[in-house]
C-alpha positions, -999 to +999 in steps of 0.1 A: +183-518+673+146-509+672+125-524+644+100-513+619+081-543+616+080-578+635+094-593+603+126-575+609+133-597+638+140-625+614+170-609+597+176-573+610+209-569+594+194-576+560+165-551+565+189-525+582+210-526+550+181-521+527+165-494+548+198-475+552+208-479+515+180-458+501+179-421+498+146-420+514+148-418+553+128-445+572+114-439+606+090-454+633+070-436+660+053-456+689+020-441+691+016-446+729+047-427+737+049-405+706+087-412+706+109-425+677+117-461+678+138-458+647+151-431+622+176-439+593+210-424+596+203-406+562+185-380+582+220-366+594+233-364+559+200-346+548+194-322+578+226-322+597+207-332+631+225-364+647+204-396+643+202-399+682+186-364+686+154-376+672+139-388+704+101-377+705+076-361+683+084-326+696+119-331+677+100-334+645+075-305+652+101-281+664+122-288+633+096-277+608+091-242+594+068-222+615+046-214+586+040-252+578+039-263+615+002-258+626-014-273+594+010-302+589+009-312+627-029-309+627-034-328+595-010-357+605-024-362+640-060-361+628-052-386+600-034-409+622-060-411+649-085-419+620-061-447+610-057-432+577-024-435+558-014-399+544+014-377+529+025-343+539+049-316+525+067-293+547+099-274+552+124-291+576+148-270+596+185-280+589+210-280+619+227-250+599+196-229+599+184-235+563+153-255+551+148-285+530+114-295+515+103-329+527+075-353+518+066-375+547+047-407+535+029-421+565+015-458+570-006-463+602+000-496+620-029-511+640-031-538+665-054-569+664-081-547+680-078-520+655-061-493+677-031-474+664+000-488+675+027-471+655+034-448+626+060-459+601+069-439+570+097-425+548+108-389+543+119-378+510+138-349+500+116-331+474+137-298+473+147-300+435+109-308+428+097-278+448+122-256+430+107-268+396+071-263+410+079-228+420+097-220+388+067-232+368+044-213+391+064-180+384+064-188+347+026-193+349+022-160+367+042-142+342+025-156+313-009-144+332+005-110+336+018-109+300-018-120+289-030-088+306-004-064+297+003-045+266+034-057+251+045-023+239+036+002+265+037-023+298+003-009+308-028-031+309-043-043+276-079-046+264-083-078+279-075-064+314-098-034+305-127-054+300-122-075+332-117-043+355-147-026+337-169-056+344-158-056+381-161-018+387-194-018+367-210-046+391-195-027+421-212+006+410-245-012+406-243-026+440-233+007+456-250+031+433-219+053+432-209+072+399-187+056+376-166+076+351-149+067+320-123+086+298-115+072+262-083+088+247-071+089+212-037+105+201-047+131+174-035+123+138-014+095+150-014+077+114+003+110+102+029+109+129+038+073+120+039+082+082+061+112+089+085+098+117+085+060+112+070+032+132+100+032+157+093+068+166+056+059+167+061+031+192+082+056+214+054+080+212+029+055+223+052+045+253+058+080+261+020+090+262+013+058+283+038+070+308+023+103+310-012+092+314+000+069+342+013+098+361-020+113+361-035+081+375-026+088+412-055+073+429-057+038+442-084+025+420-078+045+388-071+022+360-057+028+325-053+006+297-043+007+261-074-005+239-052-009+208-036+013+183-035+049+195-065+045+217-065+044+256-092+041+282-092+053+318-118+037+345-127+061+373-146+045+400-164+067+426-159+097+403-185+121+395-184+144+365-166+174+382-138+151+393-136+132+359-133+165+341-104+177+362-086+144+356-092+148+318-081+183+318-049+171+337-044+145+309-046+171+282-023+196+302+004+169+308+006+158+272+009+194+261+036+199+284+056+172+268+059+192+237+062+163+215+069+174+178+041+165+153+052+182+122+026+163+100-004+173+121-026+196+103-038+213+134-006+217+156+030+214+157+030+194+188+013+161+197-023+164+213-052+142+226-089+139+220-109+127+249-145+114+255-156+115+292-188+102+305-202+095+340-231+071+349-246+054+379-254+018+364-289+007+365-297-030+376-301-039+339-276-016+323-248-028+303-212-018+306-205-020+268-234+004+260-217+028+283-184+025+265-202+030+233-217+062+245-182+076+257-167+065+225-192+086+207-182+116+229-146+109+218-155+113+180-176+144+188-143+159+204-126+149+171-152+164+147-150+196+170-113+201+161-093+175+185-070+186+212-101+188+236-124+167+257-161+162+251-181+157+284-215+140+293-234+131+325-254+102+316-270+098+351-297+121+340 
């Protein structure tokens, strides 16, 4: 029976019982030959590979998930050569073809001259812990997504709009390419809510959000609900002519829906008002100032009768 430490020679049966009664899997590798001089029988219960099949370090390497292999092997070898105790997490292949998450805790044994003599350690099954970690990571990701998502319509919210606009603004400053913005408001939405009720009002907001999303068919086009009945559309690398086409498409798509609005003083169907602006950000320009200019265009469109867009090229 190979030994883990010289002390085991004093009463190997006791040490063997202790080692093999734990759920952790003890092992020992001779550094010179890179071969297992011992591995606990628990390995067969956990992974299905017979105890005697763990001969050399290649058996350990080959029974590791390919995606984990290079990093873990390089890390463990470098730490071992340096004489440093270490830990590594990886997925170990089972005899049935599945994978189990393992944590290897490694101690480096040196001889009297300080040279690496052996590696001893324990393998721990951390699959349940990993499942918990992955579940928490998914929850965290969902929370992050929810924090950037409008809870009613499912599109991006004001927080995400601010983040995307800041990024696209900086990119347009760097490239000196045009950046367009459309600010959208549903005409007489208060009257819609008062007449049809808030449930119908929420359905209307979701319907408009879906319709606007259909019009956003370019990879970097970004649409968000700013709040209430107001939406905004960031259009990177978009000149005034292209922005006008997109705005007209928005107006057309919503008109096509023929959503009844009996309480509107201007039309029997739902309509939109839009402010559409284009700029090339200067080095000292501010995105907020641009948003305010486009927002003013929206109010000009409203004062001019609604169901229309007001355009401006701020590059001049």
